[in-house]
ZATILO-84228 format. One line per 3 residues: number of its first residue (from 1); their letters; for each residue x, y, z of N, C-alpha, C, O, CB. Coordinates in steps of 0.001 Angstrom, whole numbers, padded with zeros to 6 digits. Atoms other than C-alpha are relative to their C-alpha. Last residue first. Glycine has a CB too. Layout:
<nodes>
NUM> a> X:Y:Z:X:Y:Z:X:Y:Z:X:Y:Z:X:Y:Z  ...
</nodes>
This chain:
<nodes>
170> pel> -001133:001527:-000072:156579:020159:091351:000005:-000183:001218:000650:-001114:001700:001717:000037:-000502  -001422:-000470:-000880:153364:022735:091476:000846:-001362:000047:000387:-002481:000275:-000361:000608:001835  000163:000917:-001229:150678:021760:088598:001228:000437:000853:002240:000729:000217:000012:-001717:-000379
167> qqg> -001709:000126:-000218:150081:024218:085637:-000162:-000518:001577:-000946:-000068:002413:001109:001799:-000202  -000484:-000951:-001400:146553:023469:084975:001442:-000065:000265:002089:-001113:000267:-000705:-000525:001469  000478:-001491:000475:145096:022044:081451:000635:001171:001145:000719:002390:000994:-001933:000071:-000010
164> ivt> 001153:-000289:000310:144963:018409:082799:-000567:001388:-000567:-001748:001708:-000700:-000502:-000308:000969  000833:001030:000102:148165:017007:082306:-001443:-000101:-000048:-002071:-000976:-000645:000284:-000592:000785  001226:-000174:000725:150005:020130:081766:-001115:-001105:-000163:-002006:-001002:-001006:000389:000343:-001226
161> tvd> 000477:-001404:-000440:152611:019758:084536:-001032:000940:-001013:-001371:002102:-000789:001358:000835:000214  000737:000271:-000985:153082:016166:083881:-000595:001521:000441:-001684:001692:000989:000845:-000825:001067  -000849:000462:-001567:154841:016641:080635:-001135:000167:000945:-002184:000647:000514:001503:001153:000602
158> tin> -001404:000346:000088:154127:017214:076771:000589:-000109:001190:001815:-000208:001232:000725:000867:-000723  -000472:000231:-001404:150177:017425:076564:001464:-000483:-000068:001596:-001615:-000534:-000927:-001086:000769  -000827:001177:-000241:149505:019160:073344:000589:-000317:001063:001507:000403:001456:000837:-000067:-000688
155> ngn> -001520:000156:-000049:147153:021984:073549:000663:-001215:000510:000455:-001727:001609:000516:001000:000767  -000240:000506:001576:143479:022096:072958:001329:-000032:-000215:001651:-000162:-001395:-000616:000920:-001165  -000079:-001207:000990:142613:024160:075958:000206:-000171:-001525:000060:000606:-002469:001104:000828:000415
152> vdk> 001208:-000730:000289:141305:021363:078036:-000049:001258:-000827:-001069:001848:-001182:-000520:000310:001148  000735:-000607:-001444:144345:019776:077807:-001332:000202:-000386:-001864:-000204:-001419:000610:001523:000645  000103:-001765:000119:145394:017548:074383:-000679:000235:001510:-001357:-000595:002114:-001259:000738:-001567
149> lnk> 000809:-000483:-001031:146672:013756:074081:000101:001825:000277:001071:002582:000310:000506:-000904:001325  -000599:-001134:-000708:148044:013092:070753:-001245:000128:000965:-002441:000172:000678:000428:001425:-000987  000459:-001719:000117:146113:009867:069208:001021:000822:001210:001387:000282:002253:-002081:000279:000522
146> ril> -000793:-000807:-000883:146972:006327:068944:000014:001283:-000204:000594:001727:-001195:001199:-000337:000027  -000066:-001478:-000019:144555:003697:067987:000986:000359:000887:001319:-000186:001940:-001254:000667:000366  001161:-000215:000900:144014:-000252:067213:000002:001873:-000102:-000501:002426:-001080:-001630:-000820:000810
143> etd> 000337:-001230:-000376:147810:-001294:068132:-001197:000525:-000800:-001071:000713:-002010:001144:000836:-000108  000365:-000519:000950:148368:-005050:068234:-000620:001664:-000055:-001707:001790:000509:-000776:-000936:-000344  -000647:-001344:000356:150496:-005707:071130:-000695:000898:-001249:-000341:002043:-001530:001535:-000338:-000409
140> tgk> -001229:-000050:000929:148114:-008327:072516:000589:001250:-000172:000136:002249:000386:-000291:-000451:-001312  -000797:000950:-000124:145762:-008995:075467:001094:-000251:-001127:001840:-001230:-001095:-000780:-001007:000190  -000153:000324:-001361:143079:-006554:074328:000736:-001724:000112:000348:-002759:-000430:-001659:000174:000727
137> kki> 000754:001035:000125:143758:-005199:070882:000181:-000603:001533:001287:-000611:002073:000444:-000923:-001273  -000548:001308:000441:145650:-002194:071931:-001109:-001296:-000008:-001845:-001476:000962:001238:-000330:001013  000825:001263:-000329:144538:001445:072745:000441:-001291:-000974:000618:-001166:-002185:-001671:000364:-000232
134> viq> -000460:001261:001234:147407:004164:072795:-001055:-000950:000538:-001044:-001264:001728:001911:-000818:000039  000641:001365:-000613:146664:007364:074237:000306:-000857:-000749:000607:-000653:-001925:-001433:-000142:000189  000980:000438:000602:149608:009860:073330:-000621:-001161:000690:-000031:-001974:001401:000363:-000233:-001218
131> wpt> 000451:001319:-000674:152030:012279:075287:-001396:-000693:-000992:-002301:000075:-001318:-000537:000435:001810  000727:-000323:-001101:153223:015047:072769:-000426:-001647:000657:-000399:-002712:000040:-001363:001069:-000508  000360:-001497:-000173:155840:013889:072571:-000489:000481:-001093:000154:000612:-002134:001064:000869:000363
128> att> 000477:-000706:001598:155978:010199:072915:-000038:001470:000578:-000253:001831:001735:-001856:-000590:-000826  -001192:000023:000724:157771:008510:076303:-000058:000805:-001237:000966:001280:-001728:000352:-001333:-000301  -000660:-001018:-000665:154552:009247:078480:001303:000484:-000639:001724:001636:-000533:000237:-000434:001309
125> dit> -001427:-000121:000676:152437:006932:076030:000670:001101:000475:000620:002069:-000284:-000020:000132:-001511  -000510:-001219:000344:148944:006662:077973:001771:-000262:-000290:002519:-000824:000510:-000410:001103:001296  -001301:-000526:-000811:147569:003223:078265:000428:001203:-000484:000350:001254:-001711:001225:-000923:-000059
122> mdg> -000267:-001492:000372:144285:001555:076924:001042:000426:001047:000967:000108:002234:-001414:001005:000062  -001086:-000591:-001118:144038:-002156:076754:000167:001262:-000324:000508:001520:-001479:001460:-000661:000070  -001554:000049:000133:141158:-002856:074313:000367:000406:001302:-000352:000885:002178:000690:000961:-001158
119> esi> -000363:000881:-000818:137211:-003750:075144:002038:000106:000029:002760:-000616:000717:-000830:-001523:-000618  000609:-000112:-001255:135840:-000811:073417:000671:-000803:001091:000896:-000244:002165:-001367:-000379:-000119  -000429:-001410:-000403:138356:-000695:070439:-000406:000015:001614:000385:000194:002540:-000859:001292:-000980
116> dki> -001076:000151:-000422:137999:-004393:069895:000473:001308:000800:001187:001349:001802:000748:-000408:-001054  000057:000710:-001021:134110:-004035:069765:001668:-000203:000515:001820:-000357:001727:-000842:-001303:-000394  000696:-001324:-000923:134401:-000556:067283:000116:-001170:001533:000470:-000668:002600:-002270:000702:-000691
113> tel> -001032:-001189:-000671:136772:-003136:065385:-000713:000632:000814:-000114:000531:001885:000655:001102:-000933  -001070:000706:-000769:134286:-006144:065019:001037:000933:000690:001397:000881:001866:000748:-000940:-000944  000622:000384:-001311:131492:-003897:063890:001089:-000659:001095:001237:-000371:002283:-001200:-001093:-000330
110> ida> 000339:-001190:-000884:133543:-002631:061160:-000302:000156:001627:000170:000808:002558:-001077:000425:-000557  -001399:-000187:-000310:134545:-006041:060140:000339:001526:000802:001173:001844:001649:000799:-000127:-001465  -000115:000810:-001088:130913:-006996:060121:001598:000441:000558:001947:000388:001737:-000256:-001675:-000467
107> dda> -001295:000684:000213:130365:-003937:057810:000453:-000817:001404:000759:-000239:002447:001153:001171:-000444  000410:000508:-001365:126863:-002182:058524:001024:-001282:-000044:000651:-002387:000348:-001819:-000399:000191  -000132:001393:-000558:127772:-000402:055348:-000296:-000140:001608:-000297:000783:002423:001495:-000497:-000303
104> iii> -001343:000267:-000402:126038:002916:054490:000171:-001625:000428:-000735:-002383:000774:000356:001021:001242  -000336:001572:-000402:122764:003679:052688:001526:-000184:000411:002332:000054:-000489:-000301:-001070:-001356  -001289:000333:-000059:121262:007409:052367:000570:-001383:000662:000396:-001614:001859:000505:001037:000604
101> dsy> -000701:000115:-001459:117808:008207:051673:001598:-000537:-000229:002011:-000959:-001309:-000938:-001227:001065  -001327:000561:000020:115825:009675:048835:000400:-000464:001485:-000085:-000015:002524:001029:001086:-000587  -000706:000741:-001154:112128:010178:048351:001375:-000455:-000047:001556:-001471:-000718:-000669:-001119:000275
98> pin> -001582:000603:000015:110292:012585:045797:000217:-000588:001121:-000455:-000158:002058:001182:001011:-000149  -001040:-000837:-000542:106576:012902:046641:001447:-000409:-000103:001880:-001382:000513:-000270:000175:001318  -000362:000063:-001373:104672:010148:044704:000826:001730:000146:001215:002458:-000767:001148:-001601:000307
95> ldg> 000867:-000518:-000876:102182:010308:041868:000727:000448:001521:000189:001075:002433:-001117:-001087:000122  -000347:-001174:-000430:104402:010002:038913:-000596:001038:000911:-000580:002269:000879:000156:000439:-000865  000668:-000999:000476:102497:007459:037496:000368:001195:000608:-000487:002067:000764:-001264:-000214:000082
92> sek> 000104:-000160:001514:105192:004922:037561:-001352:001041:-000238:-001559:001234:-001436:-000224:-001650:-000795  000993:000481:-000001:106002:005657:041584:-000357:-000027:-001789:-000198:001074:-002317:-000873:000777:001054  000849:-000664:001038:109681:006513:041431:-001298:-000717:-000124:-001131:-001856:-000562:000701:000042:-001380
89> tyl> 001163:001091:000187:111898:005696:044657:-000865:001178:-001094:-001002:002397:-000991:-001017:-000610:001832  001244:-000671:000073:115270:007163:045893:-000998:-000921:-001154:-000629:-001847:-001876:000323:001672:-000476  001368:000945:000377:118277:005075:047219:-001008:001112:-000375:-001017:001935:000541:-000684:-001060:001430
86> syh> 001168:-000874:-000161:121708:006982:047724:-000975:-000944:-000613:-000652:-001654:-001565:000087:001515:-000718  000789:-000277:000989:124783:004846:048334:-000913:001119:000338:-000846:001798:001362:-000653:-001129:-000379  001684:-000512:-000456:127767:004762:050393:-000696:000370:-001407:-000226:000909:-002409:-000062:001655:001175
83> vga> 000730:-000710:000890:130658:002346:049640:-001125:000754:000653:-001878:000226:001471:-000469:-000865:-001004  -000506:-001598:000007:132998:001309:052309:-000610:000769:-000604:-000472:001959:-000320:001176:000312:-000471  -000726:-000316:-001724:132254:-002577:052059:000686:001428:-000369:001573:001551:-001214:001543:-001437:000700
80> twa> -001574:000113:-000196:130732:-003119:048261:000283:000719:001361:-000126:001867:001532:000913:000762:-001302  -000450:-000449:-001441:127040:-003838:047913:001470:-000333:-000190:001947:-001404:-000563:-000769:-000848:001394  000379:-001424:-000122:125187:-004232:044400:000908:000462:000868:001380:001544:000519:-001393:000302:000455
77> etv> -000979:-000525:001241:126417:-007828:043376:000073:001542:000506:001182:002074:000465:-000752:-000195:-001836  -001291:-000575:-000532:124645:-008930:046826:000796:000580:-000847:001689:001231:-000305:000767:-000870:000590  -001009:001222:-000195:121172:-008589:045337:001448:000578:000290:001905:001706:000105:000062:-001002:-001417
74> isl> -001030:-000428:001062:118842:-005851:046106:000996:-000966:000225:001474:-001244:001325:000587:001517:000104  -001145:000687:-000310:115581:-006889:048013:001090:000341:-001047:000705:000325:-002216:-000297:-001469:000078  -000885:000543:000922:113103:-004231:047804:000919:-000658:000527:001465:-000224:001542:000525:000812:-000762
71> qwq> -001740:000582:-000483:110840:-002945:050159:000126:-000598:-001481:-000718:-000827:-002347:000249:-001546:001638  -000334:000853:001060:107478:-000571:050007:001302:-000477:000331:002064:000137:001078:-000054:000642:-001336  -001467:000402:000123:105926:001357:053057:000083:-000988:-001334:-000916:-001618:-001681:000547:-000828:001477
68> sgg> -000517:-000502:001119:102948:003290:053037:001225:-000429:-000533:001871:000115:-001429:000067:001154:000139  -000300:-001081:-000333:100823:001281:055620:000304:001142:-001543:-000527:001455:-002397:001201:-000334:001015  000749:-000326:-000958:101829:-002040:054183:-000303:001397:000309:000529:002098:-000267:000460:-000535:000929
65> kyt> -000189:000394:-001480:104408:-004022:052668:-001275:000303:000887:-001728:-000478:001724:001261:000809:000620  000870:-000632:-001008:103808:-003119:048829:000323:-000810:001320:000505:-002007:001098:-001631:-000061:-000433  001388:000606:-000323:106542:-004701:046826:-000587:000920:001188:000064:001466:002079:000122:-001692:000492
62> asg> -000019:000608:-001180:109424:-003280:044700:-001235:-000455:000363:-002110:-000561:-000495:000495:000753:000916  001289:-000413:-000079:110559:-003038:041080:-000737:-000687:001689:-000799:-001878:001993:-000773:-000629:-001562  001155:000780:-000182:114155:-003225:040642:-001255:000616:000464:-001314:001768:000894:000298:-000955:000839
59> asa> -000059:001259:-001138:117277:-001721:041074:-001000:-000905:-000114:-000789:-002008:000389:-000109:000434:001472  000690:000797:-001398:116117:000532:038122:000666:-000972:000501:000920:-001920:-000242:-001311:-000673:-000179  -000106:001510:000098:118795:002514:035748:-000716:-000322:001394:-000351:000028:002516:001693:-000639:-000158
56> eaa> 000910:000799:-001136:119629:006060:035477:-000472:-001208:-000601:-000447:-001439:-001810:-001342:000830:000550  001309:-000470:-000141:122686:006393:032875:-001160:-000556:000714:-001347:-001773:000721:-000359:000119:-001047  -000654:-001232:-000442:126436:005741:033804:-001700:000884:-000143:-002041:001887:000485:001621:000606:-001228
53> qws> 000280:-000928:000970:125235:002257:034674:000479:001319:-000046:000881:001769:001027:-001138:000093:-000052  000137:-001629:-000730:126482:-000173:037307:-000061:000799:-001349:000899:000674:-002109:001576:000627:001149  -000817:-000994:000288:125546:-003857:036470:-000326:000998:000380:-001418:001280:000873:000253:000152:-001032
50> sds> -001212:-000209:-000936:123589:-006579:037880:001107:000582:-000464:002163:-000013:-000249:000464:-001127:000506  -001249:000950:000206:121937:-007768:034545:001245:000220:001321:002419:-000151:001328:000742:000453:-001681  000071:001047:001206:118361:-006693:034969:001226:-000705:-000392:001151:-001834:-000876:-000446:000664:-001251
47> arf> 000499:001320:-000594:118819:-005127:038417:000102:-000865:-001249:000712:-001931:-001178:-001598:000046:000682  001001:000409:000732:120758:-001777:036976:-000440:-001532:000510:000533:-002286:000523:000444:000110:-001482  -000109:001313:-000274:122823:-000332:040090:-001143:-000328:-001304:-002220:000241:-001127:-000369:-000468:001756
44> wkg> 001464:000413:-000619:122949:003661:038942:000273:-001563:-000356:000798:-001901:-001417:-001629:000815:-000854  000647:000956:000997:126327:005247:038367:-000933:-000589:000790:-000907:-000599:002020:000918:-001065:-000696  000738:-000715:001015:127755:008461:040235:-000675:-000977:-000804:-001334:-000399:-001668:000858:000882:-000845
41> ana> 000451:-001395:-000645:130430:006753:042411:-000803:000375:-001282:-000344:000078:-002385:001362:001228:000506  001130:000029:000816:131246:003002:040614:-000826:001376:000402:-001967:001467:-000050:-000842:-001418:000239  -000277:000144:001076:134546:002798:041832:-001177:000424:-000858:-001018:000937:-001966:000456:-001189:-000116
38> gtv> -000489:001458:000551:133790:003930:045316:000096:000084:-001387:-000172:001200:-001833:-000980:-001238:000331  -001400:000563:000205:131456:006520:046413:000581:-001161:-000474:-000100:-002135:-000794:000463:-000010:000896  -000624:-001096:-000733:128143:007803:046120:001351:-000044:000041:001919:000867:-000562:-000421:000084:001272
35> avl> -001067:000027:-000504:126830:004765:044142:000404:001323:000385:000434:001986:-000652:000782:-000609:-000751  -000839:-000579:000814:123051:005202:043029:001495:-000146:001100:001333:000008:002310:-000633:001656:-000482  -001219:000244:-001076:120448:002721:043877:001061:000586:-000749:001407:000132:-001839:000379:-001653:000449
32> yfn> -001195:-000707:000652:117054:003585:042023:001255:000150:001143:001238:000882:002132:-000527:001594:-000576  -001175:-000627:-000848:113956:001887:043481:000930:000212:-000977:000790:-000387:-002044:000628:-000887:001204  -001487:000389:000668:110906:001346:041105:001068:000670:000909:001108:001896:001008:000212:000620:-001695
29> vtg> -000779:-000810:-000254:107061:001491:042148:001620:-000422:-000292:001869:-001622:-000404:-000357:000317:001259  -001281:000327:000304:104571:000102:040013:000660:001019:000663:000464:002193:000348:000316:-000125:-001417  -000867:-000708:001100:100958:000625:041397:001165:-000666:-000306:001216:-001812:000139:000416:001354:000358
26> aii> 000196:000890:001360:099156:000260:044374:000802:000842:-000659:001240:001975:-000457:-001555:-000251:-000736  000262:001379:-000223:099459:001227:048267:-000301:-001040:-001307:-000594:-002236:-001278:-001171:000018:000917  000314:001043:001209:100491:004954:047881:000036:-001531:000402:001033:-001877:001037:001125:000188:-001206
23> adg> -000983:000750:000515:099861:006661:051037:-000042:-000771:-001203:-001009:-001488:-001462:000286:-000711:000818  000418:001273:-000244:097734:009949:051021:001137:-001228:-000188:002035:-001000:-000998:-001167:-000175:-000902  -000161:000571:-001817:099271:013110:051499:-000418:-001251:000261:-000168:-001776:001345:-000920:000820:001147
20> tks> 000894:-000558:-000632:098151:014876:047917:-000181:-000345:001363:-001126:000011:002066:-000981:-000142:-000617  -000155:-001401:000075:101353:014370:046338:-001314:000842:000648:-001348:002061:000814:000234:000341:-001541  000412:-000810:001353:101078:010769:047037:000155:001811:000028:000314:002380:001108:-001758:-000405:-000276
17> vld> 001277:-001069:-000196:103141:009503:049819:-000598:000380:-001249:000181:000632:-002168:000420:001401:000698  000579:-000618:000851:105659:006297:049686:-001236:000683:000247:-002215:000082:000689:-000088:-000714:-000833  001539:-000616:-000065:107476:005287:052335:-000213:000809:-001095:000482:001790:-001359:-000336:000903:001279
14> avv> 000299:-001221:000436:110844:003573:051296:-001428:-000086:000272:-002149:-001027:-000057:000431:000330:-001426  001702:-000546:-000172:112448:000287:052229:000080:001300:-000414:001161:001816:-000697:-000747:000011:001636  000256:-001345:-000252:115634:-001557:051385:-001253:000172:000010:-002082:-000578:-000505:000550:000854:-000819
11> ina> 001114:-000794:000336:116364:-005201:051739:000174:001407:000502:000711:001754:001554:-001235:-000602:000532  000193:-001073:-001280:119927:-006364:051421:-001370:000391:-000239:-001591:000792:-001382:001073:001448:000042  000731:-001057:000666:121238:-009323:049384:-000551:000617:001150:-000537:000134:002282:-001065:-000437:-001077
8> qgt> 001432:000542:000003:124418:-011090:051010:-000857:001201:-000679:-000389:002309:-000942:-000567:-000393:001639  000053:001662:000172:128072:-010694:050993:-001235:-000474:-000159:-001325:-001647:-000520:000533:-000806:001169  -000881:000783:001096:128234:-007084:052496:-000232:-001290:-000036:-000537:-001895:000991:001431:000085:000164
5> tfy> -001085:000710:-000713:125846:-005693:055239:000531:-000731:-001539:-000223:-001298:-002331:-000611:-001202:001480  000034:001446:000760:123506:-002864:054088:001255:-000799:000653:002127:-000211:001294:000205:000153:-001857  -001111:001015:-000035:122363:-000202:056302:-000042:-001078:-000622:-000966:-001888:-000542:000263:-000396:001080
2> qm> 000155:001482:000176:119508:002586:055814:001491:-000809:000145:002438:-000095:-000184:-000686:-000264:-001538  -001235:000619:000308:119388:006206:057022:-000199:-001645:-000353:-001028:-002241:000334:000978:000248:001271
</nodes>
């Protein structure tokens, strides 16, 4: 799995091995980027005009880096937050074993939200039925998560007698 960051060109990589098991170190290797989700789902990104195409189109010709690794920088216009992509490669002589990989967003907003959740203020709302765990952005009233609390048997917790999945003596 590879990650991309929105708002910039991203370098994608692939290891190419020949059908005989040797590293491919020369030739022309094209990368193909297909949107799996989003407005362009099922389309290929075409490098020549930075557009999305219904027919297979190359995202560009890669550069050999060493070992069996090839890489390509794909322009900013290809990347959309929240979209998942599939990447595959083809060597011009049809020598390589087929390769594909999934690419997902490494979006700064997602990372910031994860940070906010991990540092957030956590409370249990016993006025809700069932009880709920609430995580708010630290020092604010901004709710990030609100989830029903369940006991060890998967039942909603509705009062103090089922807090940990056991009946408690009053």
